[in-house]
N, C-alpha and C positions, 0 to 999 in steps of 0.2 A: 730894392727888388729889380731884377733885370726885366726889361721890356722884351716880349716875344716878338720877333720880326714876322711880318706877314709872309715873306718869302725869302729863301736863301738861294745862293748860286755857287758854282765852283769858282773860287776866287781868281784863279789863273785865266778864266775865260770871261771875267766880268767886263773887261775893257776891250774885248775883241770888237773892232768896228764892223757893224753890219749884223751882229748876232744878238738876239734876245733869248735868254734862257733863265729858268728859275724853277724852284720847288716850293709848293705851298706848305705852310706849317699849320699846326693845330689852331693858331689864332683865327684862321679863316674857317675852320670846321672841315668836315669831311667833304670831299669832292667825288666820292664813289657812289654811283647810282645803283649798281647791281643789288646791293644788300640793304638799300635805304628804304625804310618803311614810309617815310615822307620825302618825296622827291624835291619839293620846293626849297628847303634849306640847302640842299646839295646844289641845286641850280643857282641859288643866290651866292653860295660860296664860290662856284665857278666864275660867276660874273665879277665878283670882287677880285678874284685872282687875276682875271684878265685886265681889270682896271689897274691893279698893282703893277702888272707887267706892261702896261700901256699898249695893250692890243684890244681894247674894248670895242673898237670900231670894226673888228673882224669877227670871224666865226671859228670856233674850235673844230678841228678835225681829229677825232678820237680813234685811237687804235683799239679794236675789239680783241684784246689780247687773249691768246689761247695757249701760251707757253710753248710756242714753236719758234721757227726761224724764218717765217715768211716776211718779206719786206714789200711795202707798197711805195711806189713813186707817186707823189701827190702834186698834181698840177692845178687843181682847183679845190676850194674848200668843200668838204663833205662832212656831214654830221658824224658818221661813224664808218670805219673801214673794218669790216668783220674779218676775222681769221688771220690777222697780222700782229706781230709783236715789234715791228720796226717800221718807220716811215721816213722817207727822205723827200726833200723839196728844194727848189731854187726859186720859188715864187714868193713875193713879198706879201701877197694877200692870204697866204696859208699860215695857220697856227697849228702846229703839231701838239697833240695832247695825249698823255698816258696817265694812268692811275696806279698807285703802288701802296703796299703795306708790309714791306720787307724786301721785295724784289727791287733790283736796282734800275734806276733810269740812267741811260748813258747818252750824253750829248755828243754829236759829231759835227765838225765844222771845218770847212775849207774856205779860207779867206780869198784865195785867188779865184776860185770858181763861184764864190758867193752861194754856196750850197750847204745845207745842214741836214742833220738826221736826228732822230730820237728813237732810242731802243728801250724795250722793256725786257729785263733779263733776270729771271728767277733761275732756279737750278735746272729746270727742264730746258728753258731757252738757252742757257749757257752751255749745257751738254750738247744741244743741237747745233750750237755755233751761230746764234743770232747776231752777235756783234760782228763776226766775220762776214756774214751775209750782208749786213747793212753797209759795211765798208766797201765790199765788192759792188754793191748796187750803186753807191755814189760814184765809184770809179767808172763803172760801165755807163751810167746815165749821164754823168756830167764831166767826165774826164778828170776827176779829182786825183791829185797826186800829192797834196800837202794837207792831209786831214789831221786834225788834233782832236782829242777826246777828253771829255770830263765825266767822271763817274759820280753820280749823286749819292744821296743817302740810301742805305740799305742795311740789312742785318750783317754784322761783322763776323769774322772768323772766331772770335771768342764766344759768340752767342749762338751760332748756327749749328745746332746739334742735329745730326742725321744718323741713320741706321747703318749697320755694317755692309748692307748691300751697295752702298755708295763707293765701296772699294773698286767695284767693277764699272762704275759710271764716270769716275774722275781719276785723273793721274794722281799718284801718291803725293806729289809735291803740293797739291791743293788740299790735302787732308792731314789732320793730325789726330792723335788719340784723345778721346774725351773720357767720360766716366764709364766704367764697365766696357760694354762692347760698342758704345756710341763713338761717333767720329765728329770732328768739327770741320766744316767745309768753308774754304776761303773763296767766296765768289768774286771778290775784287781781284785777287791774284789770277783766277781763272780767266776772267774777262780781260784783264790787263795783258795776259799772255796772248790771248786771241787777237787783240787789237794790235799789239806789237808785231806778232807774226804776220798780220795782214798788211803791215807797212805803215801803220799810223805813227806819225813823227813824235808825238808827245801824248802821254796819258796822265791826266791829273785826277785827283780824288778828293772829294769834299771832306772825307774823314769823319763822317757822322754815322753812328749806328742807330737804326730805327728802334731796336729793342732797348738800347741803353738810354736814348734821348727821348724826352717827352715832347720834343719839338715836332715829332712826326708819329703818326699811328703805326702800330706794329701788330701784325697778326699773331706773332709768337707771344707778345706781351699781353695783348687784349684782343682775342679773336671776335671783334664786334662788327666787322664789316666796314669799318671806317678806312678811308684811303686819303693819301696826299696826292697832289697832282704835279706833273712836270710839263712845262711849256717850252717849246723851241720855235722860234720864228726869225724872220729876217727884218732888219730895219729898212 
């Protein structure tokens, strides 16, 4: 029997000096407070995730995601930043945190400037250009010119079925025909294109689908309100 890890990371970013990043798995339980009937197990799961990531001596700064493209520059820890789907920082005492259940976490990192970002990208945020906005914010705030990106777990193009109205929301290169009038949307390809167009030097992908893998909760597989978490911080 395979042992479920407590957290996973984008392999190509695992050895980046100065960067901490990871995605909590079902071993830790749900880290999503919004739909939790009992908050304490969720808070306990968050504390354990922080211990696994070796940031337990700090406080989480949580993005109050609204599926838009607003970005917050975080200079001091804050319990929650409402109305944003991306955060950036160059401070070692800050731990960026987002929750997901099919939407993609995107890690941004510039080794030269010691600056990092974390993006929550579902279809609405992707359509709005949240990844582009986060890269531009890092460039404006910190002078970043050598950003690399890691796309975490999310629902893959084989599984993400959407309606015909998405033909007007996304370029045809990110869509393919599904069953009947349904379409299949490739959010990884759409975000990769945004990142590359914004000048990101390398874009890596963990290659795990939340609907196909039981390592992570999936709203499409089980709409039970459970969430996995993403952490980004500086060493």
